C-alpha positions as a Markdown table, in Angstrom:
| # | Residue | x | y | z |
|---|---|---|---|---|
| 1 | Met | 61.4 | 103.2 | 144.0 |
| 2 | Ala | 60.2 | 105.7 | 146.5 |
| 3 | Lys | 57.9 | 104.8 | 149.1 |
| 4 | Pro | 54.2 | 105.9 | 148.8 |
| 5 | His | 54.0 | 109.8 | 149.7 |
| 6 | Glu | 52.1 | 111.5 | 152.1 |
| 7 | Pro | 49.5 | 114.2 | 151.2 |
| 8 | Leu | 50.2 | 117.6 | 151.1 |
| 9 | Pro | 48.8 | 120.2 | 153.6 |
| 10 | Ala | 45.2 | 121.5 | 152.8 |
| 11 | Gly | 45.1 | 123.9 | 149.9 |
| 12 | Val | 47.2 | 121.7 | 147.5 |
| 13 | Asp | 45.2 | 120.2 | 144.8 |
| 14 | Pro | 45.1 | 116.5 | 144.9 |
| 15 | Cys | 45.1 | 114.6 | 141.4 |
| 16 | Asp | 43.8 | 111.6 | 140.0 |
| 17 | His | 44.9 | 108.0 | 139.9 |
| 18 | Gly | 45.2 | 108.1 | 143.8 |
| 19 | His | 48.4 | 110.4 | 143.9 |
| 20 | Lys | 48.7 | 113.4 | 145.6 |
| 21 | Ala | 50.9 | 116.5 | 144.3 |
| 22 | Leu | 54.3 | 116.4 | 145.9 |
| 23 | Arg | 56.1 | 119.6 | 146.9 |
| 24 | Leu | 59.0 | 120.2 | 144.5 |
| 25 | Asp | 61.8 | 119.8 | 147.1 |
| 26 | Glu | 60.3 | 116.6 | 148.1 |
| 27 | Ala | 59.9 | 115.2 | 144.5 |
| 28 | Arg | 63.3 | 116.4 | 143.7 |
| 29 | Ala | 65.0 | 114.7 | 146.6 |
| 30 | Arg | 63.0 | 111.4 | 146.2 |
| 31 | Ile | 64.1 | 111.1 | 142.5 |
| 32 | Ile | 67.9 | 111.8 | 143.4 |
| 33 | Ala | 67.8 | 109.5 | 146.2 |
| 34 | Ser | 66.5 | 106.6 | 144.0 |
| 35 | Ile | 69.1 | 107.1 | 141.3 |
| 36 | Thr | 72.4 | 105.1 | 140.9 |
| 37 | Pro | 74.9 | 107.1 | 139.0 |
| 38 | Val | 76.6 | 105.4 | 136.0 |
| 39 | Ala | 79.5 | 103.4 | 136.9 |
| 40 | Glu | 81.4 | 102.8 | 133.8 |
| 41 | Arg | 84.6 | 104.7 | 133.2 |
| 42 | Glu | 86.5 | 105.9 | 130.3 |
| 43 | Thr | 89.8 | 107.5 | 129.6 |
| 44 | Val | 90.0 | 110.8 | 127.7 |
| 45 | Gly | 92.4 | 113.4 | 126.9 |
| 46 | Leu | 92.5 | 116.4 | 129.1 |
| 47 | Arg | 91.0 | 118.8 | 126.0 |
| 48 | Asp | 88.1 | 116.4 | 125.8 |
| 49 | Ala | 87.2 | 116.3 | 129.5 |
| 50 | Leu | 85.4 | 119.6 | 129.7 |
| 51 | Gly | 82.0 | 119.0 | 131.2 |
| 52 | Arg | 82.8 | 115.3 | 132.3 |
| 53 | Val | 82.6 | 113.9 | 135.7 |
| 54 | Leu | 85.8 | 112.4 | 137.3 |
| 55 | Gly | 85.6 | 108.9 | 137.7 |
| 56 | Gly | 88.2 | 108.5 | 140.5 |
| 57 | Glu | 90.3 | 110.7 | 142.8 |
| 58 | Val | 93.4 | 112.2 | 141.4 |
| 59 | Arg | 96.5 | 112.9 | 143.8 |
| 60 | Ser | 99.3 | 115.2 | 142.8 |
| 61 | Gly | 102.7 | 113.6 | 141.8 |
| 62 | Val | 104.5 | 116.9 | 142.1 |
| 63 | Asp | 104.5 | 119.9 | 144.4 |
| 64 | Val | 102.9 | 122.9 | 142.6 |
| 65 | Pro | 104.9 | 125.1 | 142.3 |
| 66 | Ser | 107.9 | 122.8 | 142.2 |
| 67 | His | 110.3 | 125.9 | 143.1 |
| 68 | Arg | 110.3 | 129.0 | 145.2 |
| 69 | Asn | 109.3 | 131.5 | 142.8 |
| 70 | Ser | 108.4 | 135.4 | 142.6 |
| 71 | Ala | 104.9 | 136.6 | 142.9 |
| 72 | Met | 105.7 | 139.9 | 141.3 |
| 73 | Asp | 108.2 | 141.5 | 139.0 |
| 74 | Gly | 110.9 | 143.1 | 141.2 |
| 75 | Tyr | 114.0 | 142.5 | 143.1 |
| 76 | Ala | 115.3 | 139.4 | 144.9 |
| 77 | Leu | 117.3 | 139.9 | 148.0 |
| 78 | Asp | 118.1 | 138.2 | 151.4 |
| 79 | Gly | 115.7 | 139.7 | 154.1 |
| 80 | Arg | 118.3 | 140.6 | 156.4 |
| 81 | Asp | 119.3 | 143.4 | 154.0 |
| 82 | Leu | 115.9 | 145.2 | 154.3 |
| 83 | Pro | 116.5 | 148.5 | 156.2 |
| 84 | Gln | 114.7 | 148.9 | 159.3 |
| 85 | Ala | 114.7 | 152.8 | 158.8 |
| 86 | Gly | 115.9 | 155.1 | 156.1 |
| 87 | Ser | 117.1 | 153.3 | 153.0 |
| 88 | Ala | 119.5 | 150.6 | 151.9 |
| 89 | Ala | 121.5 | 150.4 | 148.5 |
| 90 | Leu | 122.2 | 146.9 | 147.1 |
| 91 | Ala | 124.3 | 145.9 | 144.3 |
| 92 | Leu | 122.2 | 144.6 | 141.1 |
| 93 | Val | 124.2 | 141.5 | 139.9 |
| 94 | Gly | 122.0 | 139.8 | 137.4 |
| 95 | Thr | 118.5 | 138.8 | 136.3 |
| 96 | Ser | 116.3 | 135.8 | 137.0 |
| 97 | Trp | 113.8 | 135.2 | 134.2 |
| 98 | Ala | 110.9 | 132.8 | 134.1 |
| 99 | Gly | 112.1 | 129.5 | 132.7 |
| 100 | Arg | 115.9 | 130.9 | 132.9 |
| 101 | Pro | 116.8 | 131.4 | 136.5 |
| 102 | Tyr | 119.9 | 133.2 | 137.6 |
| 103 | Val | 122.7 | 130.8 | 138.6 |
| 104 | Gly | 125.2 | 133.0 | 140.1 |
| 105 | Asp | 126.2 | 133.4 | 143.6 |
| 106 | Ile | 124.4 | 136.2 | 145.5 |
| 107 | Gly | 126.0 | 137.8 | 148.7 |
| 108 | Arg | 125.0 | 140.1 | 151.6 |
| 109 | Gly | 124.2 | 143.7 | 150.1 |
| 110 | Gln | 123.5 | 142.0 | 146.6 |
| 111 | Cys | 120.2 | 141.5 | 144.7 |
| 112 | Val | 119.1 | 140.1 | 141.4 |
| 113 | Arg | 116.2 | 141.5 | 139.1 |
| 114 | Ile | 113.4 | 139.0 | 139.1 |
| 115 | Met | 110.2 | 138.3 | 136.9 |
| 116 | Thr | 107.0 | 137.2 | 138.0 |
| 117 | Gly | 107.2 | 133.1 | 138.3 |
| 118 | Ala | 111.0 | 133.2 | 138.0 |
| 119 | Thr | 113.0 | 130.9 | 140.4 |
| 120 | Leu | 114.3 | 132.7 | 143.6 |
| 121 | Pro | 118.2 | 132.3 | 143.8 |
| 122 | Glu | 119.1 | 130.1 | 146.7 |
| 123 | Ala | 120.5 | 132.9 | 148.9 |
| 124 | Thr | 117.3 | 135.0 | 148.5 |
| 125 | Asp | 114.0 | 134.8 | 150.5 |
| 126 | Thr | 112.3 | 138.3 | 149.6 |
| 127 | Val | 111.1 | 140.2 | 146.7 |
| 128 | Val | 110.5 | 144.0 | 146.6 |
| 129 | Met | 108.3 | 145.2 | 143.9 |
| 130 | Gln | 109.8 | 147.3 | 141.2 |
| 131 | Glu | 107.5 | 150.0 | 141.7 |
| 132 | His | 109.0 | 150.2 | 145.3 |
| 133 | Val | 112.8 | 150.8 | 144.6 |
| 134 | Arg | 114.8 | 153.5 | 142.8 |
| 135 | Val | 117.6 | 152.0 | 140.6 |
| 136 | Asp | 120.6 | 154.0 | 140.2 |
| 137 | Gly | 123.0 | 152.5 | 137.6 |
| 138 | Asp | 123.8 | 149.1 | 139.1 |
| 139 | Arg | 122.4 | 150.0 | 142.6 |
| 140 | Val | 119.0 | 149.4 | 143.8 |
| 141 | Val | 117.8 | 151.7 | 146.5 |
| 142 | Ile | 115.0 | 150.3 | 148.9 |
| 143 | Glu | 113.3 | 152.2 | 151.6 |
| 144 | Ala | 112.3 | 151.0 | 154.9 |
| 145 | Gly | 108.7 | 149.4 | 155.2 |
| 146 | His | 109.1 | 145.9 | 153.9 |
| 147 | His | 109.3 | 142.3 | 155.6 |
| 148 | Val | 111.2 | 139.2 | 155.2 |
| 149 | Gly | 109.5 | 136.6 | 153.1 |
| 150 | Gln | 107.2 | 139.0 | 151.1 |
| 151 | Asn | 105.9 | 138.3 | 147.4 |
| 152 | Val | 107.5 | 134.9 | 147.4 |
| 153 | Arg | 105.4 | 131.7 | 146.5 |
| 154 | Pro | 106.6 | 128.7 | 148.5 |
| 155 | Val | 107.1 | 125.3 | 146.9 |
| 156 | Gly | 103.8 | 123.2 | 147.2 |
| 157 | Glu | 101.8 | 126.7 | 147.8 |
| 158 | Asp | 99.0 | 125.6 | 145.5 |
| 159 | Ile | 99.2 | 121.7 | 146.2 |
| 160 | Arg | 101.8 | 119.3 | 147.7 |
| 161 | Arg | 103.0 | 116.1 | 146.2 |
| 162 | Gly | 100.5 | 113.1 | 147.3 |
| 163 | Glu | 97.7 | 115.6 | 148.2 |
| 164 | Leu | 94.3 | 115.0 | 146.9 |
| 165 | Ala | 93.7 | 117.4 | 144.0 |
| 166 | Leu | 90.3 | 116.2 | 142.8 |
| 167 | Glu | 87.5 | 114.0 | 144.6 |
| 168 | Pro | 85.4 | 111.3 | 142.4 |
| 169 | Gly | 82.3 | 113.3 | 141.1 |
| 170 | Ala | 84.0 | 116.4 | 140.5 |
| 171 | Leu | 82.6 | 118.2 | 137.3 |
| 172 | Leu | 85.5 | 119.2 | 135.2 |
| 173 | Gly | 85.2 | 122.7 | 134.4 |
| 174 | Pro | 88.0 | 125.3 | 132.9 |
| 175 | Ala | 89.6 | 125.5 | 136.4 |
| 176 | Gln | 89.7 | 121.8 | 137.1 |
| 177 | Leu | 91.4 | 121.4 | 133.7 |
| 178 | Gly | 93.9 | 123.7 | 134.4 |
| 179 | Leu | 94.6 | 122.2 | 137.7 |
| 180 | Leu | 95.1 | 118.9 | 136.1 |
| 181 | Ala | 97.3 | 120.3 | 133.6 |
| 182 | Ser | 99.5 | 122.0 | 136.3 |
| 183 | Leu | 100.0 | 118.5 | 137.9 |
| 184 | Gly | 101.0 | 117.0 | 134.5 |
| 185 | Val | 98.1 | 115.0 | 133.8 |
| 186 | Gly | 97.2 | 114.6 | 130.2 |
| 187 | Glu | 94.6 | 111.9 | 130.5 |
| 188 | Val | 92.0 | 111.4 | 133.1 |
| 189 | Ser | 89.2 | 108.8 | 134.0 |
| 190 | Val | 85.9 | 110.0 | 133.7 |
| 191 | Leu | 82.3 | 108.3 | 134.0 |
| 192 | Arg | 80.6 | 107.5 | 130.9 |
| 193 | Arg | 78.0 | 110.0 | 129.6 |
| 194 | Pro | 74.4 | 108.9 | 130.5 |
| 195 | Arg | 72.2 | 107.9 | 127.4 |
| 196 | Val | 69.0 | 109.8 | 127.2 |
| 197 | Ala | 66.2 | 109.0 | 125.1 |
| 198 | Ile | 63.6 | 111.7 | 124.1 |
| 199 | Phe | 60.4 | 111.4 | 122.1 |
| 200 | Ser | 57.1 | 113.6 | 121.8 |
| 201 | Thr | 53.6 | 112.2 | 121.8 |
| 202 | Gly | 50.7 | 113.8 | 120.2 |
| 203 | Asp | 48.9 | 113.4 | 116.7 |
| 204 | Glu | 48.7 | 117.1 | 116.3 |
| 205 | Leu | 52.6 | 117.4 | 116.2 |
| 206 | Arg | 54.6 | 117.7 | 112.9 |
| 207 | Ser | 58.3 | 117.8 | 112.5 |
| 208 | Ile | 60.0 | 120.8 | 110.8 |
| 209 | Gly | 59.5 | 120.5 | 107.0 |
| 210 | Glu | 56.3 | 119.4 | 107.2 |
| 211 | Glu | 53.2 | 121.1 | 105.8 |
| 212 | Leu | 50.9 | 121.8 | 108.9 |
| 213 | Gly | 47.1 | 120.8 | 108.6 |
| 214 | Leu | 44.1 | 122.3 | 110.6 |
| 215 | Gly | 45.1 | 122.1 | 114.3 |
| 216 | Gln | 48.6 | 120.7 | 113.8 |
| 217 | Ile | 51.7 | 122.3 | 115.2 |
| 218 | Tyr | 55.5 | 122.0 | 114.8 |
| 219 | Asp | 57.2 | 119.8 | 117.4 |
| 220 | Ser | 59.2 | 122.5 | 119.4 |
| 221 | Asn | 59.8 | 120.6 | 122.5 |
| 222 | Arg | 62.2 | 118.0 | 121.1 |
| 223 | Tyr | 64.4 | 120.8 | 120.1 |
| 224 | Ser | 64.2 | 122.6 | 123.4 |
| 225 | Leu | 65.1 | 119.1 | 125.1 |
| 226 | His | 67.7 | 118.3 | 122.7 |
| 227 | Gly | 69.3 | 121.8 | 123.5 |
| 228 | Met | 69.0 | 121.2 | 127.3 |
| 229 | Leu | 70.4 | 117.7 | 127.3 |
| 230 | Thr | 73.4 | 118.8 | 125.0 |
| 231 | Arg | 74.3 | 121.5 | 127.6 |
| 232 | Leu | 74.5 | 118.5 | 130.2 |
| 233 | Gln | 77.0 | 116.7 | 128.1 |
| 234 | Val | 74.9 | 113.6 | 128.0 |
| 235 | Glu | 74.2 | 111.3 | 124.8 |
| 236 | Val | 71.0 | 112.2 | 123.2 |
| 237 | Ile | 69.0 | 109.6 | 121.6 |
| 238 | Asp | 66.0 | 111.3 | 119.7 |
| 239 | Leu | 63.1 | 109.0 | 119.0 |
| 240 | Gly | 61.0 | 111.7 | 117.3 |
| 241 | Val | 57.3 | 111.9 | 117.5 |
| 242 | Val | 55.0 | 109.0 | 118.7 |
| 243 | Lys | 51.5 | 108.4 | 117.6 |
| 244 | Asp | 49.0 | 108.6 | 120.4 |
| 245 | Thr | 48.2 | 104.9 | 120.4 |
| 246 | Arg | 48.7 | 102.2 | 123.3 |
| 247 | Glu | 50.7 | 100.1 | 120.9 |
| 248 | Asp | 53.0 | 103.1 | 119.5 |
| 249 | Thr | 53.7 | 104.3 | 122.9 |
| 250 | Leu | 54.5 | 100.8 | 124.4 |
| 251 | Arg | 56.9 | 100.4 | 121.5 |
| 252 | Ala | 58.6 | 103.7 | 122.0 |
| 253 | Phe | 59.0 | 103.0 | 125.6 |
| 254 | Gln | 60.5 | 99.7 | 125.0 |
| 255 | Ala | 62.9 | 100.9 | 122.1 |
| 256 | Ala | 64.1 | 103.7 | 124.5 |
| 257 | Ala | 64.7 | 101.5 | 127.4 |
| 258 | Ala | 66.8 | 99.0 | 125.2 |
| 259 | Arg | 69.4 | 101.9 | 124.4 |
| 260 | Ala | 69.1 | 104.5 | 127.3 |
| 261 | Asp | 69.7 | 105.0 | 130.8 |
| 262 | Ala | 66.8 | 107.5 | 131.2 |
| 263 | Ile | 63.7 | 108.4 | 129.2 |
| 264 | Val | 62.4 | 112.0 | 128.8 |
| 265 | Thr | 59.1 | 112.4 | 127.2 |
| 266 | Ser | 56.8 | 115.4 | 126.6 |
| 267 | Gly | 53.1 | 115.2 | 126.3 |
| 268 | Gly | 50.8 | 112.4 | 127.3 |
| 269 | Val | 50.8 | 112.6 | 131.2 |
| 270 | Ser | 47.5 | 114.5 | 131.7 |
| 271 | Val | 44.2 | 112.8 | 132.4 |
| 272 | Gly | 42.6 | 112.1 | 129.0 |
| 273 | Glu | 41.5 | 109.4 | 126.9 |
| 274 | Ala | 44.3 | 109.8 | 124.4 |
| 275 | Asp | 47.2 | 110.2 | 127.0 |
| 276 | Tyr | 49.2 | 106.8 | 126.9 |
| 277 | Val | 52.3 | 107.7 | 128.5 |
| 278 | Thr | 51.2 | 107.4 | 132.1 |
| 279 | Glu | 49.1 | 104.5 | 131.5 |
| 280 | Thr | 52.2 | 102.6 | 129.9 |
| 281 | Leu | 54.2 | 103.4 | 132.7 |
| 282 | Glu | 51.7 | 102.2 | 135.2 |
| 283 | Arg | 50.9 | 98.8 | 133.1 |
| 284 | His | 54.3 | 97.9 | 132.1 |
| 285 | Gly | 57.0 | 99.9 | 134.4 |
| 286 | Gln | 57.0 | 101.5 | 138.0 |
| 287 | Ile | 55.4 | 104.7 | 138.7 |
| 288 | Gly | 56.9 | 106.9 | 141.7 |
| 289 | Phe | 54.5 | 110.1 | 141.4 |
| 290 | Trp | 53.0 | 111.8 | 138.5 |
| 291 | Lys | 52.0 | 115.4 | 139.8 |
| 292 | Val | 54.2 | 118.2 | 141.4 |
| 293 | Ala | 52.6 | 121.2 | 143.3 |
| 294 | Met | 54.4 | 123.6 | 140.8 |
| 295 | Lys | 53.3 | 126.1 | 138.0 |
| 296 | Pro | 53.9 | 125.5 | 134.9 |
| 297 | Gly | 54.4 | 121.7 | 135.0 |
| 298 | Lys | 52.1 | 120.2 | 137.6 |
| 299 | Pro | 51.5 | 117.1 | 135.6 |
| 300 | Ile | 55.0 | 115.5 | 135.6 |
| 301 | Ala | 55.5 | 111.7 | 136.0 |
| 302 | Phe | 58.7 | 109.9 | 137.3 |
| 303 | Gly | 59.2 | 106.2 | 137.6 |
| 304 | Arg | 61.2 | 103.3 | 135.8 |
| 305 | Phe | 60.7 | 101.4 | 132.8 |
| 306 | Gly | 62.8 | 98.4 | 132.7 |
| 307 | Pro | 66.3 | 99.4 | 133.6 |
| 308 | Ala | 65.6 | 103.1 | 132.7 |
| 309 | Tyr | 64.7 | 106.1 | 134.8 |
| 310 | Phe | 61.6 | 107.8 | 133.4 |
| 311 | Phe | 60.6 | 111.5 | 133.2 |
| 312 | Gly | 57.3 | 112.3 | 131.8 |
| 313 | Leu | 56.8 | 116.0 | 131.2 |
| 314 | Pro | 53.7 | 118.2 | 130.3 |
| 315 | Gly | 53.1 | 118.9 | 126.5 |
| 316 | Asn | 53.3 | 122.8 | 127.0 |
| 317 | Pro | 56.5 | 124.1 | 125.7 |
| 318 | Val | 57.1 | 126.3 | 128.7 |
| 319 | Ser | 56.1 | 123.5 | 131.1 |
| 320 | Val | 58.6 | 121.5 | 129.3 |
| 321 | Met | 61.7 | 123.7 | 130.2 |
| 322 | Val | 60.5 | 124.6 | 133.6 |
| 323 | Thr | 60.1 | 121.0 | 134.7 |
| 324 | Phe | 63.4 | 120.0 | 132.9 |
| 325 | Tyr | 65.3 | 122.6 | 134.7 |
| 326 | Gln | 63.8 | 122.2 | 138.2 |
| 327 | Val | 63.6 | 118.4 | 138.2 |
| 328 | Val | 65.1 | 116.7 | 135.5 |
| 329 | Arg | 68.4 | 118.3 | 135.4 |
| 330 | Pro | 69.3 | 117.9 | 138.9 |
| 331 | Ser | 68.3 | 114.4 | 138.6 |
| 332 | Leu | 70.3 | 113.7 | 135.4 |
| 333 | Arg | 73.2 | 115.4 | 137.2 |
| 334 | Ala | 73.0 | 112.7 | 140.0 |
| 335 | Leu | 72.9 | 110.2 | 137.3 |
| 336 | Met | 76.0 | 111.5 | 135.8 |
| 337 | Gly | 77.8 | 111.1 | 139.2 |
| 338 | Val | 78.2 | 114.7 | 140.0 |
| 339 | Ala | 78.8 | 115.0 | 143.7 |
| 340 | Asp | 76.9 | 118.5 | 144.0 |
| 341 | Thr | 73.3 | 118.3 | 142.9 |
| 342 | Asp | 72.2 | 121.4 | 144.7 |
| 343 | Pro | 69.6 | 123.6 | 143.1 |
| 344 | Pro | 70.5 | 126.9 | 141.6 |
| 345 | Ile | 71.3 | 130.0 | 143.9 |
| 346 | Leu | 68.3 | 132.2 | 144.4 |
| 347 | Val | 68.8 | 136.1 | 145.0 |
| 348 | Arg | 66.5 | 138.6 | 146.2 |
| 349 | Ala | 65.1 | 141.2 | 143.9 |
| 350 | Ala | 62.6 | 144.2 | 144.1 |
| 351 | Cys | 59.5 | 143.3 | 141.7 |
| 352 | Ala | 58.6 | 146.2 | 139.4 |
| 353 | Thr | 55.5 | 144.7 | 137.9 |
| 354 | Arg | 52.4 | 143.3 | 139.7 |
| 355 | Leu | 52.3 | 139.4 | 139.5 |
| 356 | Arg | 49.0 | 137.4 | 139.6 |
| 357 | Lys | 49.2 | 133.9 | 141.7 |
| 358 | Lys | 46.9 | 131.8 | 143.5 |
| 359 | Pro | 48.1 | 129.8 | 146.6 |
| 360 | Gly | 48.4 | 126.3 | 146.4 |
| 361 | Arg | 51.5 | 125.7 | 143.9 |
| 362 | Leu | 55.2 | 126.8 | 143.8 |
| 363 | Glu | 55.3 | 129.0 | 140.7 |
| 364 | Phe | 58.0 | 129.9 | 138.2 |
| 365 | Gln | 57.2 | 132.9 | 136.3 |
| 366 | Arg | 59.5 | 134.2 | 133.6 |
| 367 | Gly | 61.4 | 137.5 | 134.2 |
| 368 | Val | 64.0 | 140.1 | 133.2 |
| 369 | Leu | 66.6 | 140.6 | 136.2 |
| 370 | Glu | 68.5 | 144.0 | 136.0 |
| 371 | Arg | 70.6 | 145.8 | 138.2 |
| 372 | Glu | 70.2 | 149.5 | 138.9 |
| 373 | Pro | 73.1 | 152.1 | 139.2 |
| 374 | Ser | 72.6 | 152.1 | 142.9 |
| 375 | Gly | 73.3 | 148.5 | 143.0 |
| 376 | Arg | 69.8 | 147.1 | 143.8 |
| 377 | Tyr | 68.2 | 144.2 | 141.6 |
| 378 | Val | 65.1 | 144.8 | 140.0 |
| 379 | Val | 63.1 | 142.1 | 138.2 |
| 380 | Arg | 60.0 | 142.5 | 135.9 |
| 381 | Ser | 57.9 | 140.3 | 134.1 |
| 382 | Thr | 58.3 | 139.1 | 130.7 |
| 383 | Gly | 54.4 | 139.7 | 130.3 |
| 384 | His | 51.8 | 136.7 | 129.6 |
| 385 | Gln | 52.8 | 133.7 | 131.5 |
| 386 | Gly | 50.8 | 130.9 | 129.8 |
| 387 | Ala | 52.5 | 127.7 | 129.6 |
| 388 | Gly | 52.2 | 127.6 | 125.9 |
| 389 | Val | 53.8 | 131.0 | 125.4 |
| 390 | Leu | 57.4 | 130.0 | 124.7 |
| 391 | Arg | 58.4 | 133.6 | 123.9 |
| 392 | Ser | 58.0 | 134.2 | 127.7 |
| 393 | Met | 61.1 | 131.9 | 127.9 |
| 394 | Ser | 63.2 | 133.4 | 125.1 |
| 395 | Glu | 63.1 | 137.0 | 126.3 |
| 396 | Ala | 63.5 | 135.9 | 130.0 |
| 397 | Asn | 66.9 | 135.7 | 132.0 |
| 398 | Cys | 65.6 | 134.4 | 135.0 |
| 399 | Phe | 62.6 | 132.5 | 136.9 |
| 400 | Ile | 60.7 | 134.5 | 139.5 |
| 401 | Val | 60.2 | 131.9 | 142.2 |
| 402 | Leu | 56.7 | 132.5 | 143.9 |
| 403 | Pro | 56.6 | 130.2 | 147.0 |
| 404 | Leu | 53.5 | 127.7 | 147.4 |
| 405 | Glu | 51.5 | 129.5 | 150.1 |
| 406 | His | 51.9 | 133.0 | 148.3 |
| 407 | Gly | 49.3 | 135.0 | 146.6 |
| 408 | Asp | 49.6 | 138.0 | 144.2 |
| 409 | Val | 52.9 | 140.4 | 144.2 |
| 410 | Glu | 52.5 | 143.9 | 144.4 |
| 411 | Pro | 55.0 | 146.3 | 142.8 |
| 412 | Gly | 58.2 | 147.1 | 144.9 |
| 413 | Ala | 57.8 | 143.6 | 146.8 |
| 414 | Glu | 60.8 | 141.7 | 147.1 |
| 415 | Val | 60.8 | 138.3 | 145.5 |
| 416 | Asp | 63.1 | 135.3 | 144.9 |
| 417 | Val | 64.9 | 135.1 | 141.6 |
| 418 | Gln | 66.6 | 132.3 | 140.0 |
| 419 | Pro | 69.0 | 133.7 | 137.2 |
| 420 | Phe | 69.4 | 131.5 | 133.9 |
| 421 | Ala | 73.1 | 132.2 | 134.3 |
| 422 | Gly | 74.7 | 128.8 | 135.0 |
| 423 | Leu | 71.3 | 127.1 | 134.7 |
| 424 | Val | 70.7 | 127.3 | 131.0 |
């Protein structure tokens, strides 16, 4: 586990249990440094490998492309026949199609019609685009201004035989699958999907389909968590709603740790008589920290319970989603074995609305990012930013990221924006 952490500078609230609120970047770095990725591998077909993490290096067994081919539709010729001035007329002797190359002889002063991707005849080394010639019967007239070797893809231009194509830890997206297919790879070794157990705590929570009593609410957090985890391509184990008792909380932890590599809960990490999640972790597991200087989502616990990593998220719906994206998602990517766990890219935008903020916490307000006709990016708030207002997430397409030390933001000021594209 992480070593005891140092306090934040003045202005950042300390929390109970002797723990200080960590900066988000420090909390994220400590978690990732403590995580050992899953090691088990399995072999899957290429079509089933999307979103999986490569378990070992892949080296090419072939040259790609395996033959010199044309990058354009045009005419293949010996570059020595290109005119230095004026024009030259070459005899058209045949056609080279993709998959059906021209196999006849080609002499000086001759050329062949060639299609994109088609093999260049042996005696040719240059392709002139069809738009740059004039065809007169079986004669092709070429003007000056071309150079030897143009529009030709050499053998191994993409990748050479024996060259490293993909490194271990590569996240397999459409481009990676296409690259593997170009090498003739039909199956690939990938890391096992991490198993992540989720449960919610709170006697006020009811499952969909149940009738609500006074003071009761439907449990939306498990559905948000299930969706976010599914997007990560992990195996989700849903343990439902756990009653707010020490015994039930402990049993839920034990059941989760017996089946999962990580546990993610919502609710029960605040200071209160009926909040047993942190208490259970402190008594029966290991706790690294349980507060981060961020809003929403300040009460967030990280630790271990048996062999499983533990992430205790707040109970408010928006806090669950913000803490998941900012803390849990990069941590689980590390557990998956993804080599690159950098946080999403930030862009700068002019803020169209006044934003209220107190210094002391890094804040993630929900916003709508738009691009004006001039090309300038502008962001506006979705309105009420309460941690329980899930609508502020459903209507947003970005987080407006307000630094820890900053206060209110006036209209027209530039702010950092974290787009949801590629994140959610």
